MOPAC internal coordinates of N, CA, C and O (Angstrom, degrees):
PM7 1SCF
backbone

  N    0.0000 0     0.00 0     0.00 0    0    0    0
  C    1.4484 1     0.00 0     0.00 0    1    0    0
  C    1.5317 1   111.83 1     0.00 0    2    1    0
  O    1.2310 1   120.23 1   144.70 1    3    2    1
  N    1.3142 1   117.16 1   -35.30 1    3    2    1
  C    1.4596 1   119.91 1  -177.93 1    5    3    2
  C    1.5250 1   110.85 1   -61.64 1    6    5    3
  O    1.2310 1   119.61 1   142.06 1    7    6    5
  N    1.3155 1   118.35 1   -37.94 1    7    6    5
  C    1.4501 1   122.29 1   179.34 1    9    7    6
  C    1.5310 1   110.55 1   -64.45 1   10    9    7
  O    1.2310 1   120.16 1   138.59 1   11   10    9
  N    1.3162 1   117.30 1   -41.41 1   11   10    9
  C    1.4669 1   120.95 1   179.63 1   13   11   10
  C    1.5317 1   110.64 1   -65.03 1   14   13   11
  O    1.2310 1   120.00 1   138.02 1   15   14   13
  N    1.3382 1   117.60 1   -41.98 1   15   14   13
  C    1.4614 1   119.07 1  -179.70 1   17   15   14
  C    1.5253 1   111.21 1   -69.67 1   18   17   15
  O    1.2310 1   119.78 1   148.12 1   19   18   17
  N    1.3224 1   118.03 1   -31.88 1   19   18   17
  C    1.4561 1   121.11 1   175.74 1   21   19   18
  C    1.5262 1   109.85 1   -66.15 1   22   21   19
  O    1.2310 1   120.77 1   137.42 1   23   22   21
  N    1.3181 1   116.14 1   -42.58 1   23   22   21
  C    1.4576 1   120.79 1   177.54 1   25   23   22
  C    1.5151 1   111.63 1   -62.25 1   26   25   23
  O    1.2310 1   120.30 1   138.84 1   27   26   25
  N    1.3323 1   117.04 1   -41.16 1   27   26   25
  C    1.4635 1   120.78 1   177.80 1   29   27   26
  C    1.5241 1   110.73 1   -64.52 1   30   29   27
  O    1.2310 1   120.76 1   139.79 1   31   30   29
  N    1.3172 1   116.15 1   -40.21 1   31   30   29
  C    1.4639 1   120.18 1   179.01 1   33   31   30
  C    1.5243 1   110.81 1   -62.95 1   34   33   31
  O    1.2310 1   120.58 1   134.37 1   35   34   33
  N    1.3203 1   116.50 1   -45.63 1   35   34   33
  C    1.4639 1   121.04 1  -179.81 1   37   35   34
  C    1.5291 1   109.62 1   -61.98 1   38   37   35
  O    1.2310 1   119.94 1   136.89 1   39   38   37
  N    1.3233 1   117.71 1   -43.11 1   39   38   37
  C    1.4615 1   121.32 1   178.54 1   41   39   38
  C    1.5299 1   110.87 1   -63.08 1   42   41   39
  O    1.2310 1   120.02 1   139.14 1   43   42   41
  N    1.3130 1   117.57 1   -40.86 1   43   42   41
  C    1.4688 1   121.17 1   179.63 1   45   43   42
  C    1.5305 1   110.81 1   -65.11 1   46   45   43
  O    1.2310 1   120.47 1   137.69 1   47   46   45
  N    1.3231 1   116.70 1   -42.31 1   47   46   45
  C    1.4659 1   120.57 1   178.25 1   49   47   46
  C    1.5249 1   110.00 1   -65.10 1   50   49   47
  O    1.2310 1   120.04 1   137.39 1   51   50   49
  N    1.3220 1   117.54 1   -42.61 1   51   50   49
  C    1.4672 1   121.40 1   179.45 1   53   51   50
  C    1.5317 1   110.45 1   -62.63 1   54   53   51
  O    1.2310 1   119.79 1   138.82 1   55   54   53
  N    1.3255 1   118.00 1   -41.18 1   55   54   53
  C    1.4718 1   121.08 1   177.73 1   57   55   54
  C    1.5190 1   111.01 1   -63.01 1   58   57   55
  O    1.2310 1   120.57 1   136.78 1   59   58   57
  N    1.3258 1   116.51 1   -43.22 1   59   58   57
  C    1.4685 1   120.58 1   179.42 1   61   59   58
  C    1.5287 1   111.06 1   -64.03 1   62   61   59
  O    1.2310 1   120.57 1   139.09 1   63   62   61
  N    1.3267 1   116.52 1   -40.91 1   63   62   61
  C    1.4650 1   120.16 1   179.02 1   65   63   62
  C    1.5285 1   110.16 1   -65.00 1   66   65   63
  O    1.2310 1   120.26 1   135.69 1   67   66   65
  N    1.3078 1   117.11 1   -44.31 1   67   66   65
  C    1.4640 1   121.19 1   179.38 1   69   67   66
  C    1.5273 1   110.52 1   -62.02 1   70   69   67
  O    1.2310 1   120.26 1   139.77 1   71   70   69
  N    1.3144 1   117.11 1   -40.23 1   71   70   69
  C    1.4579 1   121.63 1   178.24 1   73   71   70
  C    1.5285 1   110.52 1   -63.85 1   74   73   71
  O    1.2310 1   120.31 1   138.43 1   75   74   73
  N    1.3191 1   117.01 1   -41.57 1   75   74   73
  C    1.4600 1   121.59 1   178.62 1   77   75   74
  C    1.5186 1   111.93 1   -64.13 1   78   77   75
  O    1.2310 1   120.34 1   138.34 1   79   78   77
  N    1.3248 1   116.96 1   -41.66 1   79   78   77
  C    1.4639 1   121.10 1   178.14 1   81   79   78
  C    1.5245 1   110.02 1   -64.54 1   82   81   79
  O    1.2310 1   120.27 1   134.85 1   83   82   81
  N    1.3227 1   117.09 1   -45.15 1   83   82   81
  C    1.4601 1   121.47 1   179.31 1   85   83   82
  C    1.5288 1   111.04 1   -60.20 1   86   85   83
  O    1.2310 1   120.43 1   136.98 1   87   86   85
  N    1.3167 1   116.78 1   -43.02 1   87   86   85
  C    1.4659 1   121.13 1   178.84 1   89   87   86
  C    1.5204 1   110.98 1   -63.15 1   90   89   87
  O    1.2310 1   120.35 1   136.43 1   91   90   89
  N    1.3257 1   116.94 1   -43.57 1   91   90   89
  C    1.4659 1   121.06 1   179.97 1   93   91   90
  C    1.5242 1   111.52 1   -64.23 1   94   93   91
  O    1.2310 1   120.26 1   134.60 1   95   94   93
  N    1.3270 1   117.11 1   -45.40 1   95   94   93
  C    1.4660 1   120.72 1   179.64 1   97   95   94
  C    1.5244 1   110.04 1   -63.10 1   98   97   95
  O    1.2310 1   120.06 1   137.19 1   99   98   97
  N    1.3145 1   117.48 1   -42.81 1   99   98   97
  C    1.4602 1   120.39 1   178.87 1  101   99   98
  C    1.5265 1   111.05 1   -62.59 1  102  101   99
  O    1.2310 1   120.13 1   142.52 1  103  102  101
  N    1.3163 1   117.36 1   -37.48 1  103  102  101
  C    1.4650 1   121.40 1   177.45 1  105  103  102
  C    1.5252 1   110.64 1   -61.81 1  106  105  103
  O    1.2310 1   120.23 1   131.83 1  107  106  105
  N    1.3415 1   117.17 1   -48.17 1  107  106  105
  C    1.4650 1   120.56 1   179.72 1  109  107  106
  C    1.5243 1   110.33 1   -63.97 1  110  109  107
  O    1.2310 1   119.91 1   137.83 1  111  110  109
  N    1.3315 1   117.77 1   -42.17 1  111  110  109
  C    1.4613 1   120.49 1  -179.46 1  113  111  110
  C    1.5313 1   111.11 1   -65.06 1  114  113  111
  O    1.2310 1   120.12 1   142.29 1  115  114  113
  N    1.3239 1   117.38 1   -37.71 1  115  114  113
  C    1.4660 1   120.86 1   177.89 1  117  115  114
  C    1.5183 1   110.80 1   -64.98 1  118  117  115
  O    1.2310 1   120.26 1   140.93 1  119  118  117
  N    1.3243 1   117.11 1   -39.07 1  119  118  117
  C    1.4685 1   120.45 1   177.50 1  121  119  118
  C    1.5228 1   110.86 1   -64.70 1  122  121  119
  O    1.2310 1   120.53 1   137.97 1  123  122  121
  N    1.3220 1   116.60 1   -42.03 1  123  122  121
  C    1.4597 1   120.50 1   179.27 1  125  123  122
  C    1.5261 1   110.05 1   -66.90 1  126  125  123
  O    1.2310 1   120.35 1   136.63 1  127  126  125
  N    1.3124 1   116.94 1   -43.37 1  127  126  125
  C    1.4677 1   120.19 1   178.82 1  129  127  126
  C    1.5273 1   110.97 1   -61.01 1  130  129  127
  O    1.2310 1   120.65 1   137.39 1  131  130  129
  N    1.3194 1   116.36 1   -42.61 1  131  130  129
  C    1.4630 1   120.42 1   178.83 1  133  131  130
  C    1.5285 1   110.66 1   -61.23 1  134  133  131
  O    1.2310 1   120.52 1   136.31 1  135  134  133
  N    1.3223 1   116.60 1   -43.69 1  135  134  133
  C    1.4671 1   120.64 1   179.21 1  137  135  134
  C    1.5212 1   111.01 1   -64.03 1  138  137  135
  O    1.2310 1   120.26 1   138.47 1  139  138  137
  N    1.3204 1   117.10 1   -41.53 1  139  138  137
  C    1.4590 1   120.72 1  -176.20 1  141  139  138
  C    1.5252 1   113.49 1   -74.75 1  142  141  139
  O    1.2310 1   119.82 1   159.71 1  143  142  141
  N    1.3051 1   117.94 1   -20.29 1  143  142  141
  C    1.4686 1   120.29 1  -177.71 1  145  143  142
  C    1.5242 1   112.83 1  -108.61 1  146  145  143
  O    1.2310 1   120.15 1  -174.15 1  147  146  145
  N    1.3239 1   117.31 1     5.85 1  147  146  145
  C    1.4691 1   121.13 1   179.39 1  149  147  146
  C    1.5246 1   109.09 1   -74.10 1  150  149  147
  O    1.2310 1   120.79 1   -75.40 1  151  150  149
  N    1.3162 1   116.09 1   104.60 1  151  150  149
  C    1.4650 1   121.11 1  -176.65 1  153  151  150
  C    1.5236 1   113.16 1   -70.53 1  154  153  151
  O    1.2310 1   120.18 1   169.65 1  155  154  153
  N    1.3192 1   117.26 1   -10.35 1  155  154  153
  C    1.4711 1   119.97 1   176.73 1  157  155  154
  C    1.5159 1   111.56 1   -78.36 1  158  157  155
  O    1.2310 1   120.30 1   166.30 1  159  158  157
  N    1.3300 1   117.04 1   -13.70 1  159  158  157
  C    1.4656 1   121.38 1  -178.35 1  161  159  158
  C    1.5161 1   111.26 1   -98.98 1  162  161  159
  O    1.2310 1   120.79 1   -31.31 1  163  162  161
  N    1.3092 1   116.10 1   148.69 1  163  162  161
  C    1.4638 1   121.18 1   171.28 1  165  163  162
  C    1.5271 1   107.62 1   -76.29 1  166  165  163
  O    1.2310 1   120.52 1    -6.19 1  167  166  165
  N    1.3113 1   116.61 1   173.81 1  167  166  165
  C    1.4710 1   120.02 1   176.50 1  169  167  166
  C    1.5233 1   110.59 1   -58.84 1  170  169  167
  O    1.2310 1   120.72 1   137.14 1  171  170  169
  N    1.3371 1   116.22 1   -42.86 1  171  170  169
  C    1.4626 1   119.97 1   177.44 1  173  171  170
  C    1.5267 1   110.55 1   -64.98 1  174  173  171
  O    1.2310 1   120.16 1   142.10 1  175  174  173
  N    1.3087 1   117.29 1   -37.90 1  175  174  173
  C    1.4595 1   121.06 1   177.57 1  177  175  174
  C    1.5181 1   111.94 1   -62.66 1  178  177  175
  O    1.2310 1   120.69 1   141.23 1  179  178  177
  N    1.3279 1   116.28 1   -38.77 1  179  178  177
  C    1.4769 1   120.70 1   177.55 1  181  179  178
  C    1.5173 1   110.56 1   -66.06 1  182  181  179
  O    1.2310 1   121.01 1   136.44 1  183  182  181
  N    1.3199 1   115.68 1   -43.56 1  183  182  181
  C    1.4649 1   119.85 1   177.99 1  185  183  182
  C    1.5227 1   110.35 1   -61.36 1  186  185  183
  O    1.2310 1   120.37 1   135.99 1  187  186  185
  N    1.3258 1   116.90 1   -44.01 1  187  186  185
  C    1.4671 1   120.84 1   178.39 1  189  187  186
  C    1.5242 1   111.43 1   -63.14 1  190  189  187
  O    1.2310 1   120.08 1   141.74 1  191  190  189
  N    1.3366 1   117.45 1   -38.26 1  191  190  189
  C    1.4674 1   120.55 1   179.09 1  193  191  190
  C    1.5268 1   110.64 1   -64.06 1  194  193  191
  O    1.2310 1   120.17 1   137.27 1  195  194  193
  N    1.3284 1   117.28 1   -42.73 1  195  194  193
  C    1.4686 1   120.59 1   178.59 1  197  195  194
  C    1.5237 1   110.01 1   -67.06 1  198  197  195
  O    1.2310 1   120.23 1   140.78 1  199  198  197
  N    1.3225 1   117.16 1   -39.22 1  199  198  197
  C    1.4633 1   121.28 1   177.19 1  201  199  198
  C    1.5278 1   110.33 1   -60.74 1  202  201  199
  O    1.2310 1   120.46 1   141.16 1  203  202  201
  N    1.3196 1   116.72 1   -38.84 1  203  202  201
  C    1.4617 1   121.34 1   178.49 1  205  203  202
  C    1.5371 1   110.95 1   -67.05 1  206  205  203
  O    1.2310 1   120.17 1   140.40 1  207  206  205
  N    1.3205 1   117.28 1   -39.60 1  207  206  205
  C    1.4706 1   121.12 1   176.65 1  209  207  206
  C    1.5178 1   110.06 1   -61.68 1  210  209  207
  O    1.2310 1   120.57 1   136.50 1  211  210  209
  N    1.3349 1   116.51 1   -43.50 1  211  210  209
  C    1.4619 1   121.12 1   178.37 1  213  211  210
  C    1.5228 1   111.31 1   -63.74 1  214  213  211
  O    1.2310 1   120.43 1   136.90 1  215  214  213
  N    1.3274 1   116.79 1   -43.10 1  215  214  213
  C    1.4684 1   120.70 1   178.50 1  217  215  214
  C    1.5301 1   110.60 1   -62.49 1  218  217  215
  O    1.2310 1   120.42 1   140.42 1  219  218  217
  N    1.3221 1   116.80 1   -39.58 1  219  218  217
  C    1.4642 1   120.97 1   178.38 1  221  219  218
  C    1.5293 1   110.39 1   -64.30 1  222  221  219
  O    1.2310 1   120.28 1   137.78 1  223  222  221
  N    1.3354 1   117.06 1   -42.22 1  223  222  221
  C    1.4661 1   121.30 1   176.88 1  225  223  222
  C    1.5258 1   110.31 1   -59.19 1  226  225  223
  O    1.2310 1   120.75 1   132.87 1  227  226  225
  N    1.3354 1   116.17 1   -47.13 1  227  226  225
  C    1.4654 1   119.89 1  -179.18 1  229  227  226
  C    1.5284 1   111.08 1   -63.04 1  230  229  227
  O    1.2310 1   120.57 1   140.34 1  231  230  229
  N    1.3244 1   116.51 1   -39.66 1  231  230  229
  C    1.4637 1   120.21 1   179.72 1  233  231  230
  C    1.5308 1   110.59 1   -64.78 1  234  233  231
  O    1.2310 1   120.62 1   135.01 1  235  234  233
  N    1.3267 1   116.41 1   -44.99 1  235  234  233
  C    1.4655 1   120.34 1  -178.13 1  237  235  234
  C    1.5232 1   113.00 1   -67.99 1  238  237  235
  O    1.2310 1   120.50 1   147.93 1  239  238  237
  N    1.3383 1   116.65 1   -32.07 1  239  238  237
  C    1.4627 1   119.95 1  -177.95 1  241  239  238
  C    1.5207 1   112.83 1   -94.86 1  242  241  239
  O    1.2310 1   120.35 1   170.68 1  243  242  241
  N    1.3371 1   116.94 1    -9.32 1  243  242  241
  C    1.4569 1   120.07 1  -178.66 1  245  243  242
  C    1.5127 1   113.40 1    76.10 1  246  245  243
  O    1.2310 1   120.16 1  -163.39 1  247  246  245
  N    1.3262 1   117.30 1    16.61 1  247  246  245
  C    1.4636 1   121.28 1  -179.74 1  249  247  246
  C    1.5220 1   109.23 1   -95.87 1  250  249  247
  O    1.2310 1   121.08 1   -50.70 1  251  250  249
  N    1.3197 1   115.54 1   129.30 1  251  250  249
  C    1.4579 1   119.50 1   175.94 1  253  251  250
  C    1.5181 1   110.91 1   -92.24 1  254  253  251
  O    1.2310 1   120.23 1   146.19 1  255  254  253
  N    1.3188 1   117.16 1   -33.81 1  255  254  253
  C    1.4522 1   123.16 1  -179.77 1  257  255  254
  C    1.5169 1   109.17 1  -126.82 1  258  257  255
  O    1.2310 1   120.58 1   -38.91 1  259  258  257
  N    1.3091 1   116.50 1   141.09 1  259  258  257
  C    1.4569 1   121.34 1   172.13 1  261  259  258
  C    1.5201 1   107.49 1  -103.00 1  262  261  259
  O    1.2310 1   120.63 1   -43.11 1  263  262  261
  N    1.3118 1   116.40 1   136.89 1  263  262  261
  C    1.4576 1   120.17 1  -177.90 1  265  263  262
  C    1.5165 1   109.67 1   -94.78 1  266  265  263
  O    1.2310 1   120.91 1   -40.95 1  267  266  265
  N    1.3453 1   115.86 1   139.05 1  267  266  265
  C    1.4421 1   121.27 1   173.28 1  269  267  266
  C    1.5155 1   107.36 1   -66.90 1  270  269  267
  O    1.2310 1   119.77 1   -51.02 1  271  270  269
  N    1.2956 1   118.05 1   128.98 1  271  270  269
  C    1.4577 1   121.67 1  -174.28 1  273  271  270
  C    1.5162 1   113.51 1   -82.12 1  274  273  271
  O    1.2310 1   120.38 1   151.08 1  275  274  273
  N    1.3386 1   116.89 1   -28.92 1  275  274  273
  C    1.4468 1   119.81 1  -174.39 1  277  275  274
  C    1.5178 1   108.78 1  -146.74 1  278  277  275
  O    1.2310 1   120.40 1   -41.57 1  279  278  277
  N    1.2982 1   116.85 1   138.43 1  279  278  277
  C    1.4629 1   121.43 1   177.77 1  281  279  278
  C    1.5213 1   108.58 1   -68.95 1  282  281  279
  O    1.2310 1   120.85 1   -50.93 1  283  282  281
  N    1.3124 1   115.98 1   129.07 1  283  282  281
  C    1.4743 1   121.68 1   179.78 1  285  283  282
  C    1.5235 1   109.81 1   -89.03 1  286  285  283
  O    1.2310 1   120.69 1   -31.57 1  287  286  285
  N    1.3340 1   116.30 1   148.43 1  287  286  285
  C    1.4584 1   119.91 1   178.40 1  289  287  286
  C    1.5210 1   111.49 1   -75.29 1  290  289  287
  O    1.2310 1   120.46 1   151.82 1  291  290  289
  N    1.3580 1   116.72 1   -28.18 1  291  290  289
  C    1.4554 1   120.81 1   179.68 1  293  291  290
  C    1.5234 1   108.85 1  -111.48 1  294  293  291
  O    1.2310 1   119.68 1   -73.18 1  295  294  293
  N    1.3387 1   118.22 1   106.82 1  295  294  293
  C    1.4622 1   120.00 1  -177.23 1  297  295  294
  C    1.5246 1   113.47 1   -71.17 1  298  297  295
  O    1.2310 1   119.92 1   167.87 1  299  298  297
  N    1.3346 1   117.76 1   -12.13 1  299  298  297
  C    1.4603 1   119.61 1  -176.64 1  301  299  298
  C    1.5247 1   113.39 1   -75.68 1  302  301  299
  O    1.2310 1   119.83 1   160.34 1  303  302  301
  N    1.3239 1   117.93 1   -19.66 1  303  302  301
  C    1.4555 1   119.69 1  -177.33 1  305  303  302
  C    1.5187 1   110.35 1  -144.31 1  306  305  303
  O    1.2310 1   120.63 1   -47.18 1  307  306  305
  N    1.3313 1   116.39 1   132.82 1  307  306  305
  C    1.4581 1   120.26 1   176.15 1  309  307  306
  C    1.5146 1   110.90 1   -97.33 1  310  309  307
  O    1.2310 1   120.10 1   175.49 1  311  310  309
  N    1.3280 1   117.41 1    -4.51 1  311  310  309
  C    1.4627 1   121.93 1   178.21 1  313  311  310
  C    1.5139 1   107.53 1  -111.93 1  314  313  311
  O    1.2310 1   120.62 1   -54.45 1  315  314  313
  N    1.3333 1   116.41 1   125.55 1  315  314  313
  C    1.4575 1   119.14 1  -179.85 1  317  315  314
  C    1.5157 1   110.54 1   -95.72 1  318  317  315
  O    1.2310 1   120.64 1   -27.60 1  319  318  317
  N    1.3164 1   116.38 1   152.40 1  319  318  317
  C    1.4600 1   123.19 1   177.31 1  321  319  318
  C    1.5158 1   108.37 1   -72.86 1  322  321  319
  O    1.2310 1   119.80 1   -40.64 1  323  322  321
  N    1.3367 1   117.98 1   139.36 1  323  322  321
  C    1.4605 1   119.42 1   173.47 1  325  323  322
  C    1.5262 1   109.45 1   -62.37 1  326  325  323
  O    1.2310 1   120.70 1   -34.72 1  327  326  325
  N    1.3167 1   116.28 1   145.28 1  327  326  325
  C    1.4549 1   121.31 1  -179.83 1  329  327  326
  C    1.5204 1   109.21 1   -60.48 1  330  329  327
  O    1.2310 1   120.44 1   -49.88 1  331  330  329
  N    1.3223 1   116.76 1   130.12 1  331  330  329
  C    1.4552 1   121.64 1   178.49 1  333  331  330
  C    1.5135 1   113.83 1    81.24 1  334  333  331
  O    1.2310 1   119.37 1  -173.55 1  335  334  333
  N    1.3188 1   118.80 1     6.45 1  335  334  333
  C    1.4587 1   121.43 1  -178.61 1  337  335  334
  C    1.5156 1   109.99 1   -76.54 1  338  337  335
  O    1.2310 1   120.78 1   -49.00 1  339  338  337
  N    1.3247 1   116.12 1   131.00 1  339  338  337
  C    1.4568 1   121.22 1   175.41 1  341  339  338
  C    1.5079 1   110.96 1  -121.81 1  342  341  339
  O    1.2310 1   119.94 1  -174.25 1  343  342  341
  N    1.3167 1   117.72 1     5.75 1  343  342  341
  C    1.4489 1   122.62 1  -177.54 1  345  343  342
  C    1.5215 1   109.25 1   -86.72 1  346  345  343
  O    1.2310 1   120.12 1   -76.31 1  347  346  345
  N    1.3338 1   117.38 1   103.69 1  347  346  345
  C    1.4525 1   121.74 1  -177.73 1  349  347  346
  C    1.5170 1   111.23 1  -115.08 1  350  349  347
  O    1.2310 1   119.83 1  -152.14 1  351  350  349
  N    1.3296 1   117.93 1    27.86 1  351  350  349
  C    1.4516 1   121.15 1  -179.92 1  353  351  350
  C    1.5221 1   109.92 1   -74.18 1  354  353  351
  O    1.2310 1   120.15 1   -43.48 1  355  354  353
  N    1.3375 1   117.31 1   136.52 1  355  354  353
  C    1.4726 1   119.62 1   176.21 1  357  355  354
  C    1.5191 1   110.11 1   -75.40 1  358  357  355
  O    1.2310 1   120.92 1   -18.49 1  359  358  357
  N    1.3150 1   115.84 1   161.51 1  359  358  357
  C    1.4631 1   120.19 1   174.13 1  361  359  358
  C    1.5156 1   108.82 1   -65.36 1  362  361  359
  O    1.2310 1   120.49 1   -34.70 1  363  362  361
  N    1.3280 1   116.67 1   145.30 1  363  362  361
  C    1.4585 1   119.79 1   176.70 1  365  363  362
  C    1.5106 1   109.16 1   -71.86 1  366  365  363
  O    1.2310 1   120.44 1   -27.96 1  367  366  365
  N    1.3315 1   116.77 1   152.04 1  367  366  365
  C    1.4512 1   120.05 1  -175.85 1  369  367  366
  C    1.5172 1   112.78 1   -98.51 1  370  369  367
  O    1.2310 1   119.32 1   165.62 1  371  370  369
  N    1.3100 1   118.90 1   -14.38 1  371  370  369
  C    1.4626 1   123.22 1   176.38 1  373  371  370
  C    1.5238 1   113.28 1    52.87 1  374  373  371
  O    1.2310 1   119.55 1  -133.15 1  375  374  373
  N    1.3028 1   118.46 1    46.85 1  375  374  373
  C    1.4812 1   121.58 1   179.90 1  377  375  374
  C    1.4885 1   110.07 1   -72.80 1  378  377  375
  O    1.2310 1   120.10 1   180.00 1  379  378  377

């Protein structure tokens, strides 16, 4: 019985950790989405807002550099287009 309860404990801790990671990632993504869709900001303002979010993440985690996790086949872009996306409109500049 002790082995089964240990296994249940490990599974419960793993679920809680996964939930915490998911919540944290969603929080960062929501902040980035808010910055990118704020129509009061210029394109440069949006970029600066995202840069500030990234700097805050690095400060909170103590990371100075983020490592690229996987080598990309196209070095020109680190952001890939969503599959089936046909929306190629640029951000408005709000001049």
